[in-house]
Backbone as JSON Lines, residues from 0, in Angstrom:
{"i":0,"aa":"X","n":[-42.99,-107.07,50.18],"ca":[-43.68,-108.24,50.7],"c":[-44.32,-107.9,52.04]}
{"i":1,"aa":"X","n":[-45.58,-108.16,52.17],"ca":[-46.26,-107.9,53.43],"c":[-46.35,-109.2,54.23]}
{"i":2,"aa":"X","n":[-46.28,-109.05,55.52],"ca":[-46.35,-110.2,56.41],"c":[-47.62,-110.07,57.24]}
{"i":3,"aa":"X","n":[-48.55,-110.98,57.04],"ca":[-49.75,-110.92,57.86],"c":[-49.68,-111.99,58.94]}
{"i":4,"aa":"X","n":[-50.62,-111.95,59.87],"ca":[-50.59,-112.86,61.02],"c":[-50.74,-114.32,60.6]}
{"i":5,"aa":"X","n":[-51.48,-114.57,59.55],"ca":[-51.69,-115.95,59.12],"c":[-50.38,-116.59,58.66]}
{"i":6,"aa":"X","n":[-49.6,-115.86,57.87],"ca":[-48.33,-116.42,57.41],"c":[-47.31,-116.46,58.54]}
{"i":7,"aa":"X","n":[-47.44,-115.53,59.5],"ca":[-46.51,-115.53,60.63],"c":[-46.66,-116.78,61.47]}
{"i":8,"aa":"X","n":[-47.9,-117.23,61.65],"ca":[-48.15,-118.37,62.52],"c":[-48.27,-119.69,61.77]}
{"i":9,"aa":"X","n":[-47.76,-119.78,60.55],"ca":[-47.78,-121.07,59.86],"c":[-46.82,-122.05,60.51]}
{"i":10,"aa":"X","n":[-45.79,-121.56,61.16],"ca":[-44.88,-122.42,61.9],"c":[-45.29,-122.37,63.37]}
{"i":11,"aa":"X","n":[-45.83,-123.48,63.91],"ca":[-46.31,-123.45,65.29],"c":[-45.2,-123.24,66.31]}
{"i":12,"aa":"X","n":[-43.96,-123.48,65.94],"ca":[-42.85,-123.29,66.88],"c":[-42.58,-121.82,67.15]}
{"i":13,"aa":"X","n":[-43.23,-120.92,66.42],"ca":[-43.11,-119.5,66.73],"c":[-43.9,-119.13,67.99]}
{"i":14,"aa":"X","n":[-44.88,-119.94,68.37],"ca":[-45.65,-119.65,69.57],"c":[-44.79,-119.7,70.83]}
{"i":15,"aa":"X","n":[-43.94,-120.73,71.04],"ca":[-43.05,-120.68,72.21],"c":[-42.08,-119.51,72.16]}
{"i":16,"aa":"X","n":[-41.62,-119.16,70.97],"ca":[-40.72,-118.0,70.84],"c":[-41.48,-116.73,71.23]}
{"i":17,"aa":"X","n":[-42.73,-116.6,70.79],"ca":[-43.53,-115.44,71.13],"c":[-43.74,-115.34,72.64]}
{"i":18,"aa":"X","n":[-44.0,-116.47,73.29],"ca":[-44.11,-116.47,74.74],"c":[-42.81,-116.0,75.38]}
{"i":19,"aa":"X","n":[-41.69,-116.48,74.86],"ca":[-40.4,-116.06,75.39],"c":[-40.18,-114.56,75.25]}
{"i":20,"aa":"X","n":[-40.59,-114.0,74.12],"ca":[-40.47,-112.55,73.92],"c":[-41.39,-111.8,74.88]}
{"i":21,"aa":"X","n":[-42.61,-112.28,75.05],"ca":[-43.54,-111.64,75.99],"c":[-42.97,-111.64,77.41]}
{"i":22,"aa":"X","n":[-42.46,-112.79,77.85],"ca":[-41.94,-112.89,79.21],"c":[-40.67,-112.05,79.35]}
{"i":23,"aa":"X","n":[-39.77,-112.19,78.39],"ca":[-38.49,-111.48,78.46],"c":[-38.65,-109.98,78.48]}
{"i":24,"aa":"X","n":[-39.61,-109.46,77.74],"ca":[-39.82,-108.01,77.72],"c":[-40.71,-107.54,78.86]}
{"i":25,"aa":"X","n":[-41.08,-108.43,79.76],"ca":[-41.82,-108.05,80.96],"c":[-40.93,-107.99,82.19]}
{"i":26,"aa":"X","n":[-39.63,-108.25,82.01],"ca":[-38.66,-108.11,83.1],"c":[-38.12,-106.69,83.12]}
{"i":27,"aa":"X","n":[-37.55,-106.3,84.25],"ca":[-36.89,-105.0,84.38],"c":[-35.79,-104.92,83.34]}
{"i":28,"aa":"X","n":[-35.59,-103.86,82.62],"ca":[-36.07,-102.49,82.79],"c":[-37.4,-102.22,82.09]}
{"i":29,"aa":"X","n":[-37.98,-103.22,81.48],"ca":[-39.26,-103.04,80.8],"c":[-40.4,-103.08,81.82]}
{"i":30,"aa":"X","n":[-41.52,-102.45,81.53],"ca":[-42.69,-102.61,82.41],"c":[-43.26,-104.02,82.22]}
{"i":31,"aa":"X","n":[-43.95,-104.54,83.23],"ca":[-44.5,-105.9,83.12],"c":[-45.77,-105.94,82.27]}
{"i":32,"aa":"X","n":[-45.67,-105.48,81.06],"ca":[-46.82,-105.29,80.19],"c":[-47.49,-106.6,79.79]}
{"i":33,"aa":"X","n":[-46.75,-107.7,79.71],"ca":[-47.33,-108.96,79.25],"c":[-47.41,-110.01,80.36]}
{"i":34,"aa":"X","n":[-47.23,-109.59,81.6],"ca":[-47.17,-110.55,82.7],"c":[-48.45,-111.38,82.84]}
{"i":35,"aa":"X","n":[-49.58,-110.82,82.46],"ca":[-50.85,-111.52,82.64],"c":[-51.07,-112.59,81.58]}
{"i":36,"aa":"X","n":[-50.59,-112.37,80.36],"ca":[-50.9,-113.29,79.27],"c":[-49.67,-113.89,78.59]}
{"i":37,"aa":"X","n":[-48.51,-113.75,79.18],"ca":[-47.26,-114.13,78.5],"c":[-47.16,-115.63,78.18]}
{"i":38,"aa":"X","n":[-47.76,-116.49,78.97],"ca":[-47.65,-117.92,78.72],"c":[-48.71,-118.46,77.77]}
{"i":39,"aa":"X","n":[-49.68,-117.67,77.4],"ca":[-50.79,-118.16,76.58],"c":[-50.34,-118.73,75.23]}
{"i":40,"aa":"X","n":[-49.43,-118.09,74.48],"ca":[-48.98,-118.73,73.24],"c":[-48.33,-120.09,73.47]}
{"i":41,"aa":"X","n":[-47.57,-120.23,74.55],"ca":[-46.96,-121.52,74.86],"c":[-48.02,-122.55,75.21]}
{"i":42,"aa":"X","n":[-49.02,-122.15,75.97],"ca":[-50.09,-123.08,76.33],"c":[-50.88,-123.52,75.11]}
{"i":43,"aa":"X","n":[-51.1,-122.61,74.17],"ca":[-51.78,-122.99,72.92],"c":[-50.95,-124.03,72.19]}
{"i":44,"aa":"X","n":[-49.65,-123.82,72.13],"ca":[-48.76,-124.79,71.48],"c":[-48.84,-126.13,72.2]}
{"i":45,"aa":"X","n":[-48.79,-126.12,73.53],"ca":[-48.85,-127.37,74.29],"c":[-50.15,-128.12,74.03]}
{"i":46,"aa":"X","n":[-51.25,-127.42,73.94],"ca":[-52.55,-128.05,73.68],"c":[-52.56,-128.79,72.35]}
{"i":47,"aa":"X","n":[-51.74,-128.36,71.4],"ca":[-51.71,-128.96,70.06],"c":[-50.74,-130.13,69.94]}
{"i":48,"aa":"X","n":[-49.98,-130.41,70.98],"ca":[-48.92,-131.42,70.88],"c":[-49.38,-132.79,71.34]}
{"i":49,"aa":"X","n":[-48.74,-133.81,70.75],"ca":[-49.03,-135.19,71.12],"c":[-47.82,-135.92,71.66]}
{"i":50,"aa":"X","n":[-46.69,-135.23,71.79],"ca":[-45.5,-135.91,72.28],"c":[-44.85,-135.11,73.4]}
{"i":51,"aa":"X","n":[-44.36,-135.83,74.39],"ca":[-43.67,-135.22,75.52],"c":[-42.42,-134.49,75.06]}
{"i":52,"aa":"X","n":[-41.76,-135.02,74.05],"ca":[-40.54,-134.39,73.52],"c":[-40.81,-132.96,73.05]}
{"i":53,"aa":"X","n":[-41.9,-132.77,72.31],"ca":[-42.24,-131.42,71.83],"c":[-42.6,-130.48,72.98]}
{"i":54,"aa":"X","n":[-43.26,-131.01,74.0],"ca":[-43.6,-130.2,75.17],"c":[-42.32,-129.71,75.85]}
{"i":55,"aa":"X","n":[-41.4,-130.62,76.08],"ca":[-40.15,-130.26,76.76],"c":[-39.32,-129.31,75.91]}
{"i":56,"aa":"X","n":[-39.17,-129.61,74.61],"ca":[-38.38,-128.73,73.74],"c":[-38.98,-127.33,73.65]}
{"i":57,"aa":"X","n":[-40.29,-127.23,73.57],"ca":[-40.92,-125.91,73.5],"c":[-40.76,-125.15,74.81]}
{"i":58,"aa":"X","n":[-40.8,-125.86,75.92],"ca":[-40.56,-125.2,77.21],"c":[-39.14,-124.69,77.32]}
{"i":59,"aa":"X","n":[-38.18,-125.49,76.85],"ca":[-36.78,-125.05,76.86],"c":[-36.6,-123.87,75.92]}
{"i":60,"aa":"X","n":[-37.23,-123.9,74.76],"ca":[-37.13,-122.8,73.8],"c":[-37.69,-121.5,74.39]}
{"i":61,"aa":"X","n":[-38.84,-121.58,75.02],"ca":[-39.43,-120.4,75.66],"c":[-38.51,-119.85,76.74]}
{"i":62,"aa":"X","n":[-38.02,-120.74,77.61],"ca":[-37.14,-120.31,78.69],"c":[-35.84,-119.72,78.15]}
{"i":63,"aa":"X","n":[-35.31,-120.31,77.09],"ca":[-34.08,-119.81,76.47],"c":[-34.27,-118.39,75.96]}
{"i":64,"aa":"X","n":[-35.37,-118.16,75.24],"ca":[-35.62,-116.84,74.67],"c":[-35.84,-115.81,75.77]}
{"i":65,"aa":"X","n":[-36.67,-116.13,76.77],"ca":[-36.93,-115.11,77.78],"c":[-35.73,-114.87,78.68]}
{"i":66,"aa":"X","n":[-34.87,-115.86,78.84],"ca":[-33.65,-115.63,79.62],"c":[-32.68,-114.76,78.85]}
{"i":67,"aa":"X","n":[-32.54,-114.98,77.55],"ca":[-31.66,-114.12,76.75],"c":[-32.11,-112.67,76.79]}
{"i":68,"aa":"X","n":[-33.42,-112.44,76.75],"ca":[-33.93,-111.06,76.75],"c":[-33.92,-110.46,78.15]}
{"i":69,"aa":"X","n":[-34.46,-111.17,79.11],"ca":[-34.65,-110.62,80.45],"c":[-33.42,-110.65,81.34]}
{"i":70,"aa":"X","n":[-32.47,-111.49,81.02],"ca":[-31.28,-111.63,81.86],"c":[-30.01,-111.36,81.08]}
{"i":71,"aa":"X","n":[-30.09,-110.46,80.11],"ca":[-28.92,-110.16,79.28],"c":[-27.77,-109.59,80.08]}
{"i":72,"aa":"X","n":[-28.05,-109.05,81.25],"ca":[-27.02,-108.47,82.1],"c":[-26.04,-109.52,82.63]}
{"i":73,"aa":"X","n":[-26.41,-110.79,82.6],"ca":[-25.5,-111.84,83.06],"c":[-24.23,-111.85,82.23]}
{"i":74,"aa":"X","n":[-24.35,-111.59,80.94],"ca":[-23.17,-111.53,80.07],"c":[-22.21,-110.45,80.54]}
{"i":75,"aa":"X","n":[-22.74,-109.28,80.85],"ca":[-21.9,-108.19,81.34],"c":[-21.25,-108.56,82.67]}
{"i":76,"aa":"X","n":[-22.0,-109.18,83.57],"ca":[-21.43,-109.57,84.86],"c":[-20.3,-110.57,84.7]}
{"i":77,"aa":"X","n":[-20.49,-111.53,83.81],"ca":[-19.42,-112.51,83.57],"c":[-18.18,-111.84,83.01]}
{"i":78,"aa":"X","n":[-18.36,-110.85,82.18],"ca":[-17.21,-110.14,81.61],"c":[-16.56,-109.21,82.64]}
{"i":79,"aa":"X","n":[-17.38,-108.43,83.32],"ca":[-16.87,-107.39,84.21],"c":[-16.31,-107.93,85.52]}
{"i":80,"aa":"X","n":[-17.0,-108.86,86.14],"ca":[-16.61,-109.3,87.47],"c":[-15.89,-110.65,87.5]}
{"i":81,"aa":"X","n":[-16.16,-111.51,86.53],"ca":[-15.43,-112.78,86.44],"c":[-14.23,-112.64,85.52]}
{"i":82,"aa":"X","n":[-14.13,-111.48,84.85],"ca":[-13.01,-111.17,83.95],"c":[-12.89,-112.17,82.8]}
{"i":83,"aa":"X","n":[-14.04,-112.66,82.34],"ca":[-14.04,-113.53,81.16],"c":[-13.99,-112.67,79.91]}
{"i":84,"aa":"X","n":[-13.33,-113.16,78.86],"ca":[-13.43,-112.46,77.57],"c":[-14.89,-112.45,77.1]}
{"i":85,"aa":"X","n":[-15.24,-111.51,76.22],"ca":[-16.62,-111.39,75.78],"c":[-17.15,-112.67,75.15]}
{"i":86,"aa":"X","n":[-16.3,-113.38,74.42],"ca":[-16.76,-114.63,73.78],"c":[-17.13,-115.66,74.84]}
{"i":87,"aa":"X","n":[-16.3,-115.79,75.86],"ca":[-16.57,-116.75,76.93],"c":[-17.8,-116.3,77.73]}
{"i":88,"aa":"X","n":[-17.93,-115.0,77.96],"ca":[-19.1,-114.48,78.66],"c":[-20.37,-114.77,77.86]}
{"i":89,"aa":"X","n":[-20.29,-114.63,76.54],"ca":[-21.44,-114.95,75.68],"c":[-21.79,-116.43,75.74]}
{"i":90,"aa":"X","n":[-20.78,-117.29,75.74],"ca":[-21.03,-118.72,75.87],"c":[-21.62,-119.05,77.24]}
{"i":91,"aa":"X","n":[-21.13,-118.36,78.26],"ca":[-21.69,-118.54,79.6],"c":[-23.15,-118.13,79.66]}
{"i":92,"aa":"X","n":[-23.48,-117.07,78.94],"ca":[-24.88,-116.62,78.89],"c":[-25.75,-117.64,78.18]}
{"i":93,"aa":"X","n":[-25.25,-118.22,77.12],"ca":[-26.01,-119.25,76.41],"c":[-26.24,-120.46,77.31]}
{"i":94,"aa":"X","n":[-25.21,-120.87,78.05],"ca":[-25.36,-121.98,78.99],"c":[-26.36,-121.63,80.08]}
{"i":95,"aa":"X","n":[-26.25,-120.41,80.61],"ca":[-27.2,-119.95,81.63],"c":[-28.63,-119.95,81.09]}
{"i":96,"aa":"X","n":[-28.8,-119.48,79.86],"ca":[-30.14,-119.42,79.25],"c":[-30.73,-120.81,79.06]}
{"i":97,"aa":"X","n":[-29.88,-121.8,78.8],"ca":[-30.37,-123.17,78.62],"c":[-30.77,-123.82,79.94]}
{"i":98,"aa":"X","n":[-30.12,-123.44,81.03],"ca":[-30.31,-124.16,82.29],"c":[-31.05,-123.39,83.37]}
{"i":99,"aa":"X","n":[-31.16,-122.08,83.26],"ca":[-31.64,-121.27,84.37],"c":[-33.12,-121.45,84.69]}
{"i":100,"aa":"X","n":[-33.95,-121.65,83.72],"ca":[-35.39,-121.67,83.95],"c":[-36.03,-122.97,83.46]}
{"i":101,"aa":"X","n":[-35.53,-124.06,83.95],"ca":[-36.06,-125.36,83.54],"c":[-37.42,-125.67,84.14]}
{"i":102,"aa":"X","n":[-37.94,-124.75,84.97],"ca":[-39.28,-124.96,85.51],"c":[-40.34,-124.95,84.42]}
{"i":103,"aa":"X","n":[-40.09,-124.24,83.34],"ca":[-41.09,-124.16,82.26],"c":[-41.29,-125.53,81.6]}
{"i":104,"aa":"X","n":[-40.22,-126.21,81.14],"ca":[-40.46,-127.55,80.58],"c":[-40.93,-128.56,81.62]}
{"i":105,"aa":"X","n":[-40.52,-128.38,82.88],"ca":[-40.99,-129.3,83.93],"c":[-42.5,-129.14,84.11]}
{"i":106,"aa":"X","n":[-42.99,-127.91,84.14],"ca":[-44.43,-127.67,84.26],"c":[-45.18,-128.28,83.08]}
{"i":107,"aa":"X","n":[-44.63,-128.1,81.88],"ca":[-45.26,-128.68,80.69],"c":[-45.29,-130.2,80.74]}
{"i":108,"aa":"X","n":[-44.18,-130.79,81.18],"ca":[-44.11,-132.25,81.26],"c":[-45.11,-132.79,82.28]}
{"i":109,"aa":"X","n":[-45.2,-132.14,83.44],"ca":[-46.16,-132.58,84.46],"c":[-47.6,-132.48,83.94]}
{"i":110,"aa":"X","n":[-47.9,-131.38,83.26],"ca":[-49.24,-131.21,82.69],"c":[-49.52,-132.28,81.64]}
{"i":111,"aa":"X","n":[-48.57,-132.53,80.75],"ca":[-48.76,-133.49,79.67],"c":[-48.97,-134.9,80.21]}
{"i":112,"aa":"X","n":[-48.16,-135.3,81.17],"ca":[-48.3,-136.64,81.75],"c":[-49.66,-136.78,82.43]}
{"i":113,"aa":"X","n":[-50.08,-135.74,83.14],"ca":[-51.4,-135.78,83.77],"c":[-52.53,-135.9,82.76]}
{"i":114,"aa":"X","n":[-52.39,-135.21,81.64],"ca":[-53.41,-135.3,80.57],"c":[-53.44,-136.7,79.98]}
{"i":115,"aa":"X","n":[-52.28,-137.26,79.74],"ca":[-52.21,-138.6,79.13],"c":[-52.76,-139.66,80.07]}
{"i":116,"aa":"X","n":[-52.63,-139.45,81.38],"ca":[-53.17,-140.41,82.34],"c":[-54.65,-140.18,82.6]}
{"i":117,"aa":"X","n":[-55.21,-139.16,81.97],"ca":[-56.64,-138.89,82.11],"c":[-57.03,-138.23,83.41]}
{"i":118,"aa":"X","n":[-56.11,-137.57,84.08],"ca":[-56.42,-136.92,85.34],"c":[-57.3,-135.69,85.17]}
{"i":119,"aa":"X","n":[-57.24,-135.07,84.01],"ca":[-58.03,-133.88,83.74],"c":[-58.17,-133.7,82.24]}
{"i":120,"aa":"X","n":[-59.22,-133.0,81.86],"ca":[-59.45,-132.7,80.45],"c":[-60.3,-131.44,80.36]}
{"i":121,"aa":"X","n":[-60.39,-130.88,79.16],"ca":[-61.21,-129.69,78.95],"c":[-60.72,-128.5,79.74]}
{"i":122,"aa":"X","n":[-61.65,-127.82,80.4],"ca":[-61.3,-126.61,81.14],"c":[-60.4,-126.92,82.33]}
{"i":123,"aa":"X","n":[-60.53,-128.14,82.9],"ca":[-59.65,-128.52,84.0],"c":[-58.2,-128.58,83.54]}
{"i":124,"aa":"X","n":[-58.0,-129.03,82.32],"ca":[-56.66,-129.11,81.76],"c":[-56.02,-127.73,81.67]}
{"i":125,"aa":"X","n":[-56.79,-126.76,81.2],"ca":[-56.28,-125.38,81.09],"c":[-55.99,-124.81,82.47]}
{"i":126,"aa":"X","n":[-56.86,-125.08,83.43],"ca":[-56.65,-124.61,84.79],"c":[-55.39,-125.21,85.4]}
{"i":127,"aa":"X","n":[-55.21,-126.51,85.23],"ca":[-54.02,-127.18,85.76],"c":[-52.76,-126.67,85.08]}
{"i":128,"aa":"X","n":[-52.84,-126.43,83.78],"ca":[-51.68,-125.9,83.05],"c":[-51.26,-124.55,83.63]}
{"i":129,"aa":"X","n":[-52.22,-123.68,83.87],"ca":[-51.91,-122.38,84.46],"c":[-51.38,-122.49,85.87]}
{"i":130,"aa":"X","n":[-52.0,-123.36,86.68],"ca":[-51.54,-123.53,88.06],"c":[-50.13,-124.11,88.13]}
{"i":131,"aa":"X","n":[-49.87,-125.13,87.31],"ca":[-48.52,-125.71,87.32],"c":[-47.47,-124.7,86.9]}
{"i":132,"aa":"X","n":[-47.77,-123.92,85.88],"ca":[-46.81,-122.92,85.42],"c":[-46.6,-121.87,86.5]}
{"i":133,"aa":"X","n":[-47.66,-121.45,87.18],"ca":[-47.54,-120.45,88.23],"c":[-46.82,-121.0,89.46]}
{"i":134,"aa":"X","n":[-47.09,-122.25,89.81],"ca":[-46.48,-122.83,91.01],"c":[-44.99,-123.07,90.86]}
{"i":135,"aa":"X","n":[-44.54,-123.37,89.67],"ca":[-43.11,-123.63,89.51],"c":[-42.31,-122.36,89.3]}
{"i":136,"aa":"X","n":[-42.99,-121.21,89.2],"ca":[-42.27,-119.94,89.1],"c":[-41.57,-119.72,90.4]}
């Protein structure tokens, strides 16, 4: 069975996951290969949404994925220095991944509310989306 790009992107929720992979693999020890375009799949997803709930959930999903990839060392630190068993350290990592980078859904929520209030549209919307995401980093 071959997998082409069209079938890969039939589920739009893969776009936030793709952003998370791009961001996560741009942290040390990896080179920052996707630092310039890592949020673009998430922004495309946000542009297609009509509900604040989907914006927030996709932001949390992106942050969760990139935290698991880019901050995997937290699990080791919890085990080695806090002397937690591996299972507890893994649960701690999951909790950390859910809470550590909430700036992503906050940026999405601010952008979405501004769009719904008519503060910006078109190219201004894309510019504000990028600025909000960059400012909350």
